[in-house]
DSSP file (Angstrom, degrees, kcal/mol; ACC not computed):
  #  RESIDUE AA STRUCTURE BP1 BP2  ACC     N-H-->O    O-->H-N    N-H-->O    O-->H-N    TCO  KAPPA ALPHA  PHI   PSI    X-CA   Y-CA   Z-CA
    1    1 A X              0   0    0      0, 0.0     3,-0.1     0, 0.0     0, 0.0   0.000 360.0 360.0 360.0 133.8  122.1   91.1   56.0
    2    2 A X        -     0   0    0      1,-0.1     2,-0.3     0, 0.0     0, 0.0  -0.296 360.0 -97.1 -68.4 150.7  118.8   90.4   57.9
    3    3 A X        -     0   0    0      1,-0.1     2,-0.6     0, 0.0    -1,-0.1  -0.479  35.7-126.7 -66.5 131.7  118.4   91.4   61.4
    4    4 A X        -     0   0    0     -2,-0.3     2,-0.4    -3,-0.1    -1,-0.1  -0.707  28.3-170.5 -82.5 118.4  119.1   88.6   63.9
    5    5 A X        -     0   0    0     -2,-0.6     2,-2.0     1,-0.0     3,-0.3  -0.882  29.1-128.4-106.0 143.5  116.2   88.2   66.3
    6    6 A X     >  +     0   0    0     -2,-0.4     4,-2.0     1,-0.2     3,-0.3  -0.495  44.2 162.5 -85.9  69.9  116.4   86.0   69.3
    7    7 A X  H  >  +     0   0    0     -2,-2.0     4,-2.5     1,-0.2     5,-0.2   0.854  68.1  54.4 -60.3 -38.9  113.2   84.2   68.3
    8    8 A X  H  > S+     0   0    0     -3,-0.3     4,-2.1     1,-0.2    -1,-0.2   0.909 109.0  46.5 -65.3 -42.0  113.8   81.2   70.5
    9    9 A X  H  > S+     0   0    0     -3,-0.3     4,-2.3     2,-0.2    -1,-0.2   0.882 115.0  47.3 -61.3 -43.7  114.3   83.3   73.7
   10   10 A X  H  X S+     0   0    0     -4,-2.0     4,-2.2     2,-0.2    -2,-0.2   0.887 112.5  48.9 -71.8 -37.4  111.2   85.4   73.0
   11   11 A X  H  X S+     0   0    0     -4,-2.5     4,-2.5    -5,-0.2    -2,-0.2   0.890 110.1  51.6 -69.6 -38.8  109.1   82.3   72.2
   12   12 A X  H  X S+     0   0    0     -4,-2.1     4,-2.3    -5,-0.2    -2,-0.2   0.931 110.9  47.9 -64.0 -45.0  110.3   80.6   75.4
   13   13 A X  H  X S+     0   0    0     -4,-2.3     4,-2.0     1,-0.2    -2,-0.2   0.925 112.7  50.2 -59.4 -42.5  109.3   83.7   77.5
   14   14 A X  H  X S+     0   0    0     -4,-2.2     4,-2.4     1,-0.2    -2,-0.2   0.905 109.9  48.7 -62.4 -43.2  106.0   83.8   75.7
   15   15 A X  H  X S+     0   0    0     -4,-2.5     4,-1.8     1,-0.2    -1,-0.2   0.888 107.6  56.4 -66.6 -35.3  105.3   80.1   76.4
   16   16 A X  H  X S+     0   0    0     -4,-2.3     4,-1.9     1,-0.2    -1,-0.2   0.916 111.5  42.6 -60.7 -44.1  106.2   80.6   80.1
   17   17 A X  H  X S+     0   0    0     -4,-2.0     4,-1.4     1,-0.2    -2,-0.2   0.897 112.1  53.4 -69.5 -39.2  103.6   83.4   80.5
   18   18 A X  H  < S+     0   0    0     -4,-2.4    -1,-0.2     1,-0.2    -2,-0.2   0.807 109.0  49.2 -66.0 -29.8  100.9   81.4   78.5
   19   19 A X  H >< S+     0   0    0     -4,-1.8     3,-1.6    -5,-0.2    -1,-0.2   0.918 109.8  53.2 -74.2 -42.8  101.4   78.4   80.8
   20   20 A X  H 3< S+     0   0    0     -4,-1.9     3,-0.3     1,-0.3    -2,-0.2   0.775 110.9  45.5 -65.0 -25.2  101.1   80.6   83.9
   21   21 A X  T >< S+     0   0    0     -4,-1.4     3,-1.9     1,-0.2    -1,-0.3   0.111  76.0 122.4-103.7  22.6   97.8   82.1   82.6
   22   22 A X  T <  S+     0   0    0     -3,-1.6    -1,-0.2     1,-0.3    -2,-0.1   0.803  73.4  45.3 -58.6 -36.3   96.3   78.8   81.7
   23   23 A X  T 3  S+     0   0    0     -3,-0.3    -1,-0.3    -4,-0.2    -2,-0.1   0.367  88.2 111.4 -91.2   3.2   93.2   79.0   83.9
   24   24 A X    <   -     0   0    0     -3,-1.9     2,-0.3     4,-0.1     5,-0.1  -0.295  68.4-109.7 -79.8 168.9   92.3   82.6   83.1
   25   25 A X    >   -     0   0    0      3,-0.1     3,-1.2     4,-0.1     4,-0.1  -0.748  63.3 -30.1-102.2 140.2   89.1   83.5   81.0
   26   26 A X  T >> S-     0   0    0     -2,-0.3     3,-1.8     1,-0.2     4,-1.4  -0.234 124.1  -3.1  66.2-137.9   88.9   84.8   77.5
   27   27 A X  H 3> S+     0   0    0      1,-0.3     4,-2.3     2,-0.2     8,-0.3   0.721 122.0  72.7 -66.5 -22.5   91.6   87.0   76.0
   28   28 A X  H <4 S+     0   0    0     -3,-1.2    -1,-0.3     1,-0.2    -2,-0.2   0.672 110.0  33.4 -64.0 -16.3   93.5   86.9   79.3
   29   29 A X  H <4 S+     0   0    0     -3,-1.8    -2,-0.2    -5,-0.1    -1,-0.2   0.691 126.4  37.1-103.6 -31.6   94.3   83.4   78.4
   30   30 A X  H  < S+     0   0    0     -4,-1.4     2,-0.5    -5,-0.1    -3,-0.2   0.806 101.9  70.7 -98.5 -32.5   94.6   83.4   74.6
   31   31 A X     X  -     0   0    0     -4,-2.3     4,-2.7     1,-0.1     5,-0.2  -0.771  67.1-148.5 -92.2 126.9   96.2   86.8   73.8
   32   32 A X  H  > S+     0   0    0     -2,-0.5     4,-2.3     1,-0.2     5,-0.1   0.904  94.4  46.7 -63.0 -42.9   99.8   87.2   74.7
   33   33 A X  H  > S+     0   0    0      1,-0.2     4,-1.8     2,-0.2    -1,-0.2   0.934 117.6  41.8 -63.8 -47.0   99.8   90.9   75.4
   34   34 A X  H  > S+     0   0    0      1,-0.2     4,-2.3     2,-0.2    -1,-0.2   0.870 114.2  52.7 -68.6 -36.1   96.7   90.8   77.5
   35   35 A X  H  X S+     0   0    0     -4,-2.7     4,-2.5    -8,-0.3    -1,-0.2   0.870 106.1  54.4 -63.7 -36.6   97.9   87.6   79.2
   36   36 A X  H  X S+     0   0    0     -4,-2.3     4,-2.1    -5,-0.2    -2,-0.2   0.921 111.4  44.0 -65.7 -40.9  101.2   89.3   80.0
   37   37 A X  H  X S+     0   0    0     -4,-1.8     4,-2.3     2,-0.2    -2,-0.2   0.882 113.6  51.1 -68.3 -37.6   99.4   92.2   81.8
   38   38 A X  H  X S+     0   0    0     -4,-2.3     4,-2.3     1,-0.2    -2,-0.2   0.915 111.3  49.1 -67.0 -41.5   97.0   89.9   83.6
   39   39 A X  H  X S+     0   0    0     -4,-2.5     4,-2.0     2,-0.2    -1,-0.2   0.888 109.8  49.1 -59.8 -44.5  100.0   87.9   84.8
   40   40 A X  H  X S+     0   0    0     -4,-2.1     4,-1.9     2,-0.2    -1,-0.2   0.897 112.8  48.2 -65.8 -40.3  101.9   90.8   86.0
   41   41 A X  H  X S+     0   0    0     -4,-2.3     4,-3.1     2,-0.2     5,-0.2   0.900 108.8  55.2 -65.5 -40.7   98.7   92.1   87.9
   42   42 A X  H  X S+     0   0    0     -4,-2.3     4,-1.9     1,-0.2    -2,-0.2   0.902 108.0  48.2 -60.5 -41.2   98.2   88.6   89.4
   43   43 A X  H  X S+     0   0    0     -4,-2.0     4,-1.9     2,-0.2    -1,-0.2   0.895 110.8  50.9 -65.3 -42.2  101.7   88.7   90.8
   44   44 A X  H  X S+     0   0    0     -4,-1.9     4,-2.5     1,-0.2    -2,-0.2   0.939 112.9  45.7 -57.3 -50.4  101.2   92.2   92.3
   45   45 A X  H  X S+     0   0    0     -4,-3.1     4,-2.4     1,-0.2    -1,-0.2   0.833 108.8  54.9 -66.3 -30.3   98.0   91.1   94.0
   46   46 A X  H  X S+     0   0    0     -4,-1.9     4,-1.2    -5,-0.2    -1,-0.2   0.894 111.3  46.1 -71.7 -35.5   99.4   87.9   95.3
   47   47 A X  H  X S+     0   0    0     -4,-1.9     4,-0.9     2,-0.2     3,-0.4   0.953 116.5  43.7 -63.9 -49.2  102.3   89.9   96.9
   48   48 A X  H  X S+     0   0    0     -4,-2.5     4,-1.9     1,-0.2     3,-0.4   0.861 112.3  53.2 -66.5 -35.0   99.9   92.5   98.4
   49   49 A X  H  X S+     0   0    0     -4,-2.4     4,-2.5     1,-0.2    -1,-0.2   0.712  97.4  64.1 -75.2 -21.4   97.4   89.8   99.5
   50   50 A X  H  X S+     0   0    0     -4,-1.2     4,-0.7    -3,-0.4    -1,-0.2   0.823 109.1  42.5 -65.3 -30.9  100.0   87.9  101.4
   51   51 A X  H  X S+     0   0    0     -4,-0.9     4,-1.0    -3,-0.4     3,-0.4   0.887 114.1  50.7 -77.7 -42.0  100.3   91.0  103.6
   52   52 A X  H  X S+     0   0    0     -4,-1.9     4,-2.5     1,-0.2     3,-0.3   0.860  98.6  66.6 -65.4 -35.7   96.6   91.5  103.7
   53   53 A X  H  X S+     0   0    0     -4,-2.5     4,-2.7     1,-0.2     5,-0.2   0.884  98.2  53.0 -51.6 -44.6   96.0   87.8  104.8
   54   54 A X  H  X S+     0   0    0     -4,-0.7     4,-1.5    -3,-0.4    -1,-0.2   0.888 110.1  48.0 -62.8 -40.2   97.6   88.4  108.2
   55   55 A X  H  X S+     0   0    0     -4,-1.0     4,-2.3    -3,-0.3    -1,-0.2   0.938 111.9  49.2 -63.9 -46.1   95.4   91.4  108.8
   56   56 A X  H  X S+     0   0    0     -4,-2.5     4,-2.2     1,-0.2    -2,-0.2   0.900 109.6  50.6 -65.6 -39.7   92.2   89.5  107.9
   57   57 A X  H  X S+     0   0    0     -4,-2.7     4,-2.7     2,-0.2    -1,-0.2   0.906 108.7  51.9 -62.7 -40.5   93.0   86.5  110.0
   58   58 A X  H  X S+     0   0    0     -4,-1.5     4,-2.3    -5,-0.2    -2,-0.2   0.906 109.9  50.2 -64.4 -39.9   93.7   88.8  113.1
   59   59 A X  H  X S+     0   0    0     -4,-2.3     4,-2.3     1,-0.2    -1,-0.2   0.902 111.2  48.8 -64.2 -40.9   90.3   90.4  112.5
   60   60 A X  H  X S+     0   0    0     -4,-2.2     4,-2.1    -5,-0.2    -2,-0.2   0.922 111.0  49.4 -67.0 -41.6   88.6   87.0  112.3
   61   61 A X  H  X S+     0   0    0     -4,-2.7     4,-2.6     2,-0.2    -2,-0.2   0.933 111.4  49.5 -60.8 -42.8   90.3   85.8  115.5
   62   62 A X  H  X S+     0   0    0     -4,-2.3     4,-2.4     1,-0.2    -1,-0.2   0.899 110.2  50.8 -64.8 -42.7   89.2   89.0  117.4
   63   63 A X  H  X S+     0   0    0     -4,-2.3     4,-2.1     2,-0.2    -1,-0.2   0.879 111.9  47.6 -61.6 -40.0   85.6   88.5  116.2
   64   64 A X  H  X S+     0   0    0     -4,-2.1     4,-2.3     2,-0.2    -2,-0.2   0.935 113.2  47.6 -67.0 -48.0   85.6   84.9  117.4
   65   65 A X  H  X S+     0   0    0     -4,-2.6     4,-2.5     1,-0.2    -2,-0.2   0.897 111.0  51.3 -61.5 -42.4   87.0   85.9  120.8
   66   66 A X  H  X S+     0   0    0     -4,-2.4     4,-2.6     2,-0.2    -1,-0.2   0.931 109.9  49.8 -60.2 -49.9   84.5   88.7  121.2
   67   67 A X  H  X S+     0   0    0     -4,-2.1     4,-1.0     1,-0.2    -2,-0.2   0.919 115.2  42.3 -57.1 -45.9   81.6   86.4  120.4
   68   68 A X  H  X S+     0   0    0     -4,-2.3     4,-1.2     2,-0.2    -1,-0.2   0.859 113.6  53.3 -70.4 -36.4   82.8   83.8  122.9
   69   69 A X  H  X>S+     0   0    0     -4,-2.5     5,-2.3     1,-0.2     4,-0.5   0.878 105.4  53.9 -68.7 -41.4   83.7   86.5  125.6
   70   70 A X  H ><5S+     0   0    0     -4,-2.6     3,-0.5     1,-0.2    -1,-0.2   0.812 103.9  54.4 -66.3 -28.7   80.2   88.1  125.4
   71   71 A X  H 3<5S+     0   0    0     -4,-1.0    -1,-0.2     1,-0.2    -2,-0.2   0.862 108.3  51.3 -68.9 -36.3   78.6   84.7  126.1
   72   72 A X  H 3<5S-     0   0    0     -4,-1.2    -1,-0.2     2,-0.2    -2,-0.2   0.550 126.0-106.9 -78.6  -6.7   80.9   84.6  129.2
   73   73 A X  T <<5S+     0   0    0     -3,-0.5     2,-0.3    -4,-0.5    -3,-0.2   0.716  86.3  97.4  90.7  27.3   79.6   88.1  130.1
   74   74 A X      < -     0   0    0     -5,-2.3    -1,-0.3    -8,-0.1    -2,-0.2  -0.990  68.6-120.2-141.3 149.1   82.7   90.2  129.3
   75   75 A X     >  -     0   0    0     -2,-0.3     4,-2.3    -3,-0.1     5,-0.1  -0.309  29.9-108.6 -82.5 168.7   83.6   92.2  126.2
   76   76 A X  H  > S+     0   0    0      2,-0.2     4,-2.6     1,-0.2     5,-0.2   0.942 117.6  47.7 -63.4 -49.1   86.7   91.5  124.1
   77   77 A X  H  > S+     0   0    0      1,-0.2     4,-1.6     2,-0.2    -1,-0.2   0.842 113.4  48.0 -65.8 -34.9   88.6   94.6  125.2
   78   78 A X  H  > S+     0   0    0      2,-0.2     4,-2.4     1,-0.2    -1,-0.2   0.905 111.2  52.5 -67.2 -43.1   87.8   93.9  128.9
   79   79 A X  H  X S+     0   0    0     -4,-2.3     4,-2.6     2,-0.2    -2,-0.2   0.925 109.2  46.9 -58.1 -49.4   88.9   90.3  128.4
   80   80 A X  H  X S+     0   0    0     -4,-2.6     4,-1.9     1,-0.2    -1,-0.2   0.896 113.8  50.9 -64.2 -37.7   92.3   91.3  126.8
   81   81 A X  H  X S+     0   0    0     -4,-1.6     4,-2.3    -5,-0.2    -1,-0.2   0.887 110.8  47.3 -64.4 -39.5   92.7   93.8  129.7
   82   82 A X  H  X S+     0   0    0     -4,-2.4     4,-2.7     2,-0.2    -2,-0.2   0.883 110.3  51.2 -68.5 -40.6   92.0   91.2  132.3
   83   83 A X  H  <>S+     0   0    0     -4,-2.6     5,-2.6     2,-0.2    -1,-0.2   0.848 109.9  51.6 -64.6 -34.3   94.3   88.6  130.7
   84   84 A X  H ><5S+     0   0    0     -4,-1.9     3,-1.1    -5,-0.2    -2,-0.2   0.939 112.7  44.7 -68.4 -47.3   97.1   91.2  130.7
   85   85 A X  H 3<5S+     0   0    0     -4,-2.3    -2,-0.2     1,-0.3    -1,-0.2   0.879 112.6  50.6 -62.8 -38.8   96.5   92.0  134.4
   86   86 A X  T 3<5S-     0   0    0     -4,-2.7    -1,-0.3    -5,-0.1    -2,-0.2   0.473 112.7-124.0 -80.8   2.0   96.3   88.4  135.4
   87   87 A X  T < 5 +     0   0    0     -3,-1.1     2,-0.7     1,-0.2    -3,-0.2   0.805  55.2 154.3  62.1  32.4   99.6   87.9  133.5
   88   88 A X      < -     0   0    0     -5,-2.6     2,-0.9    -6,-0.2    -1,-0.2  -0.838  29.8-157.4 -93.9 113.9   98.1   85.1  131.2
   89   89 A X        +     0   0    0     -2,-0.7     2,-0.3    -3,-0.1    -5,-0.0  -0.810  34.1 137.6 -97.0 102.0  100.2   85.1  128.0
   90   90 A X        -     0   0    0     -2,-0.9     2,-0.1     4,-0.0    -2,-0.1  -0.969  46.0-124.9-147.0 139.1   98.1   83.6  125.1
   91   91 A X     >  -     0   0    0     -2,-0.3     4,-2.1     1,-0.1     5,-0.2  -0.319  23.1-113.0 -81.2 165.0   97.9   84.8  121.7
   92   92 A X  H  > S+     0   0    0      1,-0.2     4,-2.0     2,-0.2     5,-0.2   0.780 113.4  57.9 -70.6 -27.2   94.7   85.6  119.8
   93   93 A X  H  > S+     0   0    0      2,-0.2     4,-1.7     1,-0.2    -1,-0.2   0.953 112.7  39.8 -67.0 -48.0   95.0   82.7  117.3
   94   94 A X  H  > S+     0   0    0      1,-0.2     4,-2.5     2,-0.2    -2,-0.2   0.878 113.6  55.4 -74.3 -36.2   95.1   80.1  120.2
   95   95 A X  H  X S+     0   0    0     -4,-2.1     4,-1.8     1,-0.2    -1,-0.2   0.907 109.1  46.3 -59.3 -41.9   92.5   81.9  122.2
   96   96 A X  H  X S+     0   0    0     -4,-2.0     4,-1.6     2,-0.2    -2,-0.2   0.855 111.8  52.3 -71.1 -35.0   90.0   81.8  119.2
   97   97 A X  H  X S+     0   0    0     -4,-1.7     4,-2.6     2,-0.2     5,-0.4   0.896 110.4  47.4 -67.4 -40.6   90.8   78.2  118.6
   98   98 A X  H  X S+     0   0    0     -4,-2.5     4,-1.8     1,-0.2     8,-0.4   0.859 109.4  53.9 -62.8 -38.3   90.1   77.4  122.3
   99   99 A X  H  < S+     0   0    0     -4,-1.8    -2,-0.2    -5,-0.2    -1,-0.2   0.844 116.3  38.6 -65.1 -35.0   86.9   79.3  122.1
  100  100 A X  H  < S+     0   0    0     -4,-1.6     3,-0.3     2,-0.1    -2,-0.2   0.911 126.4  31.3 -82.3 -45.8   85.7   77.3  119.1
  101  101 A X  H  < S+     0   0    0     -4,-2.6     2,-0.4     1,-0.2    -3,-0.2   0.862 132.7  21.0 -85.7 -38.7   87.0   73.8  120.0
  102  102 A X     X  +     0   0    0     -4,-1.8     4,-1.6    -5,-0.4     3,-0.3  -0.741  60.8 172.3-136.6  88.4   86.8   73.7  123.8
  103  103 A X  H  > S+     0   0    0     -2,-0.4     4,-2.4    -3,-0.3     5,-0.2   0.832  78.7  59.9 -69.8 -31.5   84.4   76.4  125.1
  104  104 A X  H  > S+     0   0    0      1,-0.2     4,-1.7     2,-0.2    -1,-0.2   0.900 105.3  48.1 -68.5 -37.2   84.6   75.0  128.7
  105  105 A X  H  > S+     0   0    0     -3,-0.3     4,-2.2     2,-0.2    -1,-0.2   0.870 109.7  53.3 -67.0 -35.8   88.4   75.7  128.8
  106  106 A X  H  X S+     0   0    0     -4,-1.6     4,-2.3    -8,-0.4    -2,-0.2   0.925 107.1  52.0 -61.4 -44.3   87.7   79.1  127.4
  107  107 A X  H  X S+     0   0    0     -4,-2.4     4,-2.3     1,-0.2    -2,-0.2   0.860 109.1  50.8 -58.5 -38.8   85.3   79.7  130.3
  108  108 A X  H  X S+     0   0    0     -4,-1.7     4,-2.8     2,-0.2    -1,-0.2   0.914 108.0  51.3 -68.1 -43.0   88.0   78.7  132.7
  109  109 A X  H  X S+     0   0    0     -4,-2.2     4,-2.1     1,-0.2    -2,-0.2   0.917 111.8  47.8 -58.8 -43.5   90.5   81.1  131.2
  110  110 A X  H  X S+     0   0    0     -4,-2.3     4,-2.0     1,-0.2    -2,-0.2   0.914 112.2  49.5 -67.2 -40.2   88.0   84.0  131.5
  111  111 A X  H  < S+     0   0    0     -4,-2.3    -1,-0.2     1,-0.2    -2,-0.2   0.905 110.5  49.4 -65.4 -39.2   87.2   83.0  135.1
  112  112 A X  H  < S+     0   0    0     -4,-2.8    -1,-0.2     1,-0.2    -2,-0.2   0.890 110.2  52.3 -66.1 -37.1   90.9   82.9  136.0
  113  113 A X  H  <        0   0    0     -4,-2.1    -2,-0.2     1,-0.3    -1,-0.2   0.842 360.0 360.0 -65.4 -36.4   91.4   86.3  134.3
  114  114 A X     <        0   0    0     -4,-2.0    -1,-0.3    -5,-0.1    -2,-0.2   0.459 360.0 360.0 -66.6 360.0   88.6   87.7  136.4
């Protein structure tokens, strides 16, 4: 008696992977084994980079605040210390947005912190 293989299930799984790697280049799109590895690595990188994204945005906000603070005559670290002493609670994301969109308001915040 021939061995029964679950061909439909395997084909369905393969089709799912091949749909997922549709935009990839070369063998990573055409060859199932290579596509499977590429898809697995893509999922790993997407998980890792969701964590990294938070770090990178914080670095960006700090760089923006530092640039704006130096125009106002104070460094980033001093500004954060002054804001803490003045008991002004504002997160870095909002502070960087204020620095970009409304520089006069940022100047007022720095003046109030001093």
